C-alpha positions as CSV (number, residue, x, y, z in Angstrom):
1,L,-15.1,-4.3,-54.7
2,A,-17.8,-1.5,-54.4
3,A,-17.9,-1.0,-58.2
4,G,-21.1,0.9,-59.0
5,A,-21.9,4.6,-59.3
6,F,-21.3,5.5,-55.7
7,P,-19.2,3.9,-54.3
8,G,-17.4,3.0,-57.5
9,M,-17.3,5.7,-60.2
10,S,-17.1,8.3,-57.4
11,N,-13.9,6.7,-56.0
12,V,-12.2,6.9,-59.4
13,L,-13.3,10.5,-59.9
14,A,-11.8,11.5,-56.6
15,M,-8.5,10.0,-57.7
16,E,-8.8,11.9,-60.9
17,A,-9.5,15.2,-59.2
18,A,-6.6,14.7,-56.8
19,S,-4.2,14.1,-59.7
20,K,-5.0,17.6,-61.0
21,L,-4.0,19.4,-57.8
22,K,-1.0,21.7,-58.0
23,K,2.1,19.7,-57.2
24,S,3.2,22.2,-54.5
25,P,5.1,20.8,-51.6
26,S,3.1,20.0,-48.5
27,P,3.2,22.6,-45.7
28,D,4.1,19.7,-43.4
29,K,7.7,18.8,-44.2
30,N,7.3,15.4,-42.5
31,S,4.4,14.4,-44.7
32,T,4.3,13.4,-48.4
33,A,0.5,14.0,-48.5
34,M,-0.7,16.3,-51.3
35,V,-4.4,16.2,-50.4
36,Q,-6.0,18.0,-47.5
37,D,-9.8,17.2,-47.8
38,V,-12.0,15.0,-50.0
39,R,-15.8,15.4,-50.2
40,F,-18.4,13.1,-51.8
41,N,-21.9,14.6,-52.4
42,Y,-24.7,12.7,-54.2
43,F,-28.2,13.4,-55.3
44,T,-30.9,11.0,-56.5
45,A,-34.6,11.7,-57.3
46,G,-37.3,9.4,-58.4
47,L,-36.3,6.2,-56.6
48,G,-39.8,5.2,-55.7
49,G,-40.1,2.8,-58.6
50,S,-37.0,0.8,-57.5
51,G,-38.9,-0.9,-54.6
52,D,-38.2,-0.5,-50.9
53,V,-34.6,-1.9,-51.0
54,N,-33.1,1.5,-51.3
55,L,-35.2,2.8,-48.5
56,Y,-34.3,-0.2,-46.4
57,I,-30.6,0.2,-46.9
58,T,-30.8,4.0,-46.2
59,N,-32.6,3.3,-43.0
60,L,-30.0,0.8,-41.8
61,G,-27.3,3.3,-42.5
62,F,-28.7,5.7,-40.0
63,G,-27.8,3.3,-37.3
64,E,-24.2,3.0,-38.4
65,P,-21.3,5.3,-37.5
66,M,-19.7,7.5,-40.1
67,A,-16.3,6.2,-41.0
68,Q,-14.4,9.3,-42.2
69,Y,-11.2,11.2,-41.7
70,D,-10.8,14.0,-39.2
71,N,-7.4,15.9,-38.9
72,G,-5.7,13.2,-41.0
73,N,-6.9,10.3,-38.9
74,L,-9.7,7.7,-39.4
75,R,-12.5,8.3,-36.9
76,M,-15.9,6.7,-36.3
77,F,-18.5,9.4,-35.8
78,E,-21.2,7.6,-33.8
79,A,-23.8,10.3,-34.0
80,L,-23.3,11.9,-37.5
81,S,-25.2,9.5,-39.8
82,G,-28.5,11.1,-41.0
83,L,-27.7,14.6,-39.8
84,L,-28.4,17.4,-42.3
85,L,-25.2,19.0,-43.5
86,G,-26.6,21.9,-45.4
87,Q,-26.7,22.5,-49.1
88,V,-24.4,21.6,-52.0
89,D,-24.3,23.3,-55.4
90,F,-24.1,20.5,-58.0
91,S,-24.0,23.0,-60.9
92,L,-20.6,24.5,-60.0
93,D,-22.3,27.8,-60.4
94,N,-19.1,29.7,-59.4
95,L,-17.5,28.7,-62.7
96,N,-18.7,29.7,-66.1
97,Q,-18.8,27.5,-69.1
98,Q,-15.7,29.0,-70.7
99,D,-13.7,28.3,-67.6
100,L,-14.7,24.7,-67.7
101,Q,-14.0,24.2,-71.4
102,E,-10.6,25.7,-71.0
103,N,-9.8,23.6,-68.0
104,S,-10.6,20.4,-69.9
105,S,-9.1,21.3,-73.3
106,N,-5.7,22.1,-71.7
107,D,-5.4,18.5,-70.3
108,S,-4.9,15.8,-72.9
109,N,-4.7,13.1,-70.1
110,S,-8.3,13.6,-69.0
111,A,-11.2,11.6,-70.3
112,K,-13.4,13.5,-72.7
113,S,-15.7,15.9,-70.9
114,K,-19.4,16.3,-71.7
115,F,-20.7,19.8,-70.6
116,N,-24.3,20.3,-69.8
117,L,-24.0,22.1,-66.6
118,E,-27.0,24.3,-67.5
119,D,-29.1,21.1,-67.4
120,V,-27.6,20.2,-64.0
121,K,-28.4,23.6,-62.7
122,N,-32.0,23.3,-63.9
123,R,-32.6,19.7,-62.9
124,V,-30.5,19.6,-59.7
125,G,-28.9,22.9,-58.7
126,L,-28.6,23.6,-55.0
127,Q,-29.6,20.6,-52.8
128,T,-29.8,19.7,-49.1
129,V,-27.7,16.6,-48.2
130,F,-27.5,14.4,-45.1
131,A,-24.5,12.4,-43.9
132,W,-24.6,8.7,-44.8
133,P,-21.9,6.1,-44.1
134,F,-20.6,5.5,-47.6
135,P,-17.3,3.6,-47.4
136,E,-15.4,5.9,-49.9
137,A,-15.1,8.6,-47.2
138,A,-12.7,6.3,-45.5
139,T,-11.1,4.2,-48.2
140,V,-10.4,6.9,-50.7
141,A,-9.1,9.2,-47.9
142,K,-6.7,6.5,-46.9
143,E,-5.5,5.8,-50.4
144,L,-4.9,9.6,-50.9
145,N,-3.2,9.9,-47.5
146,I,-5.2,13.0,-46.7
147,Q,-4.1,15.4,-44.0
148,G,-7.5,16.9,-43.3
149,S,-11.0,15.6,-43.4
150,S,-13.4,13.6,-45.6
151,S,-17.1,13.3,-45.8
152,A,-19.9,11.6,-47.8
153,A,-23.5,12.8,-48.0
154,M,-26.6,12.4,-50.2
155,G,-29.8,14.2,-50.8
156,T,-33.1,13.6,-52.6
157,A,-36.1,15.4,-53.9
158,P,-38.5,16.9,-53.0
159,D,-36.5,18.5,-50.2
160,L,-39.3,17.7,-47.8
161,W,-38.0,14.1,-47.6
162,N,-34.5,15.4,-46.5
163,T,-36.2,17.4,-43.7
164,M,-38.4,14.5,-42.6
165,L,-35.4,12.1,-42.5
166,G,-33.4,14.6,-40.5
167,I,-36.3,14.9,-38.0
168,L,-36.7,11.1,-37.8
169,V,-33.0,10.5,-37.2
170,S,-33.0,13.1,-34.4
171,L,-36.0,11.4,-32.7
172,V,-35.5,7.7,-33.2
173,P,-32.7,6.0,-31.2
174,R,-29.9,4.7,-33.4
175,K,-30.1,1.2,-32.0
176,L,-33.6,1.0,-33.6
177,W,-32.3,2.0,-37.0
178,K,-29.8,-0.9,-36.7
179,S,-32.7,-3.3,-36.3
180,E,-33.4,-5.0,-39.6
181,K,-37.1,-5.4,-38.6
182,F,-37.5,-1.7,-37.7
183,S,-35.7,-0.5,-40.8
184,Q,-37.7,-2.8,-43.0
185,F,-41.0,-1.7,-41.4
186,M,-40.1,2.0,-42.0
187,A,-39.2,1.2,-45.6
188,D,-42.5,-0.7,-46.2
189,F,-44.4,2.1,-44.5
190,S,-42.9,4.9,-46.6
191,Q,-42.6,3.1,-49.9
192,P,-46.2,4.0,-51.1
193,L,-45.7,7.6,-50.0
194,V,-42.4,7.9,-51.8
195,K,-43.7,6.3,-55.0
196,A,-46.8,8.6,-55.0
197,T,-44.6,11.7,-54.5
198,D,-42.3,10.7,-57.3
199,I,-45.3,10.5,-59.7
200,L,-47.1,13.6,-58.4
201,V,-44.2,15.9,-57.9
202,L,-41.5,14.6,-60.2
203,G,-43.7,13.2,-62.9
204,G,-42.2,9.8,-62.6
205,K,-38.8,11.1,-63.8
206,E,-35.4,10.3,-62.3
207,T,-32.3,12.3,-61.9
208,H,-28.9,11.4,-60.5
209,A,-25.8,13.6,-59.9
210,M,-22.6,13.5,-58.0
211,R,-20.1,16.1,-57.0
212,V,-16.6,15.2,-55.9
213,D,-14.3,17.8,-54.4
214,V,-10.6,17.6,-53.4
215,T,-8.6,20.3,-51.7
216,G,-4.8,20.5,-51.8
217,A,-2.6,20.3,-48.7
218,A,-0.3,23.1,-50.0
219,V,-1.0,26.6,-48.8
220,D,0.0,29.6,-50.9
221,E,1.4,32.9,-49.6
222,D,-2.1,34.1,-49.0
223,G,-3.0,31.1,-46.9
224,R,-5.3,29.6,-49.5
225,R,-5.5,26.0,-50.8
226,D,-6.0,24.7,-54.3
227,G,-9.3,23.0,-55.1
228,V,-10.5,20.6,-57.9
229,S,-14.1,19.5,-58.4
230,I,-15.9,17.1,-60.8
231,V,-19.6,16.8,-61.5
232,Q,-21.3,13.8,-63.2
233,A,-25.0,13.5,-63.9
234,H,-27.3,10.9,-65.4
235,D,-31.0,10.6,-66.3
236,S,-31.5,7.6,-63.9
237,F,-29.6,6.5,-60.8
238,R,-30.8,2.9,-61.2
239,T,-29.6,2.8,-64.8
240,C,-26.3,4.5,-64.0
241,V,-25.6,2.0,-61.2
242,G,-26.2,-1.0,-63.6
243,Q,-24.1,0.6,-66.4
244,S,-21.3,1.3,-64.0
245,C,-21.3,-2.3,-62.6
246,A,-21.2,-3.6,-66.2
247,E,-18.4,-1.3,-67.3
248,F,-16.2,-2.2,-64.3
249,A,-16.9,-5.9,-64.9
250,L,-16.1,-5.7,-68.6
251,D,-12.9,-3.7,-67.9
252,M,-11.8,-6.4,-65.5
253,L,-12.3,-9.1,-68.1
254,E,-10.5,-7.0,-70.8
255,N,-7.7,-5.9,-68.5
256,P,-7.3,-8.7,-65.8
257,Q,-5.4,-8.2,-62.6
258,T,-4.9,-10.7,-59.8
259,G,-6.0,-9.9,-56.3
260,V,-8.9,-7.9,-54.8
261,W,-9.0,-4.2,-55.5
262,L,-11.0,-1.2,-54.5
263,P,-11.7,1.1,-57.4
264,E,-9.3,3.8,-56.2
265,Q,-6.5,1.1,-56.0
266,R,-7.2,-0.6,-59.4
267,Y,-7.4,2.8,-61.2
268,R,-4.7,4.7,-59.4
269,E,-2.5,4.9,-62.6
270,V,-3.3,7.6,-65.2
271,D,-3.9,5.3,-68.2
272,D,-6.1,2.9,-66.2
273,R,-8.1,5.7,-64.8
274,K,-8.6,7.5,-68.1
275,R,-9.7,4.2,-69.7
276,I,-12.4,3.5,-67.2
277,I,-13.6,7.1,-66.8
278,E,-14.2,7.3,-70.6
279,K,-16.4,4.2,-70.4
280,L,-18.3,5.3,-67.3
281,T,-19.1,8.8,-68.5
282,S,-20.1,7.9,-72.0
283,T,-23.0,5.6,-71.1
284,P,-26.5,6.3,-72.5
285,G,-28.3,8.7,-70.2
286,T,-25.2,10.6,-69.0
287,F,-26.0,14.3,-69.6
288,C,-23.0,15.8,-67.8
289,Y,-19.4,15.1,-67.0
290,T,-17.3,18.1,-66.4
291,G,-13.9,16.5,-65.9
292,P,-11.6,18.0,-63.3
293,C,-12.3,21.8,-62.8
294,S,-10.2,24.2,-60.8
295,V,-12.2,26.0,-58.2
296,S,-11.6,29.1,-56.1
297,P,-8.8,28.5,-53.5
298,A,-10.1,28.0,-50.0
299,G,-8.8,29.9,-47.1
300,K,-7.4,28.0,-44.2
301,D,-10.4,28.9,-42.0
302,T,-13.0,29.0,-44.8
303,Q,-14.8,26.0,-46.1
304,V,-15.6,26.6,-49.8
305,L,-16.0,23.0,-50.9
306,G,-18.5,20.7,-49.3
307,P,-21.9,21.1,-47.6
308,S,-22.7,24.6,-46.3
309,N,-23.3,23.5,-42.7
310,M,-20.7,20.8,-42.4
311,E,-18.8,22.3,-39.4
312,S,-22.0,22.9,-37.5
313,A,-23.1,19.3,-38.1
314,I,-19.7,18.0,-36.9
315,K,-20.0,20.1,-33.7
316,L,-23.5,18.8,-33.1
317,A,-22.4,15.2,-33.7
318,N,-19.6,15.6,-31.2
319,E,-22.1,17.0,-28.6
320,L,-24.5,14.1,-29.2
321,E,-21.7,11.5,-29.0
322,S,-20.5,12.9,-25.6
323,K,-24.0,12.1,-24.2
324,M,-24.2,8.6,-25.6
């Protein structure tokens, strides 16, 4: 189930990142969880040529609650979808190329990495993202038995679209976004504008990127947590989705298993995960796959990984929900 780029590949990358956390004991002696937080952040640009289906689906999502973890428990955030969460650095700018190469070369169990983070910095870089109810924020968090929180967000270009969506979500009642007729009307209305903007501003080019971050539950003597991040980028979101679906399907035919599986369940084991990641990250058009990268430890009260204004957005969502 859910076997595309995101959800799909992103789920598997989160499992890979979690497997590279330091195996320190959890600070909670009654828990076996090794993971504190998991964050999924996505970026797509140039979707105007894919028709209004993506716009329609995005609009419908603004009416749905965000299913994600909060303090180790699944929670339905009724007023979080569509809220701007701040910015995400997709280029891992706090790490230099040598750090990344050493991180990958020291791990023979990781799929081969493809480093073009300079391209990611130039083509994506720092992007504004908004909350959207991707299922992996709940399903992967459950599979990893996280102790903290999870989130899923996406952004697009030019940034004006993110701002406009944020304003629309704040003005239009959520029950209207749930209406298929209203969401389809908004998609039909905006499709020509989006397509024209893609041509005039982006030159008709597409870009896709994802950043997956996992924070460890263990706290060191300085009160800091271990962190692992992975970045993957492709020339085209549409192509990447199609390739990912095909690779998952082929892998199921070549390595059959009975039952129904989510990606994080089917590829929980190291060998299975390595096999599919090598396929997913070597497709034509992929211009970056960092593999798992250690990032600066995060303080207990400092959010280093994830969108820059996540805590403020959660606070706002709680306030809005109390008035619903």
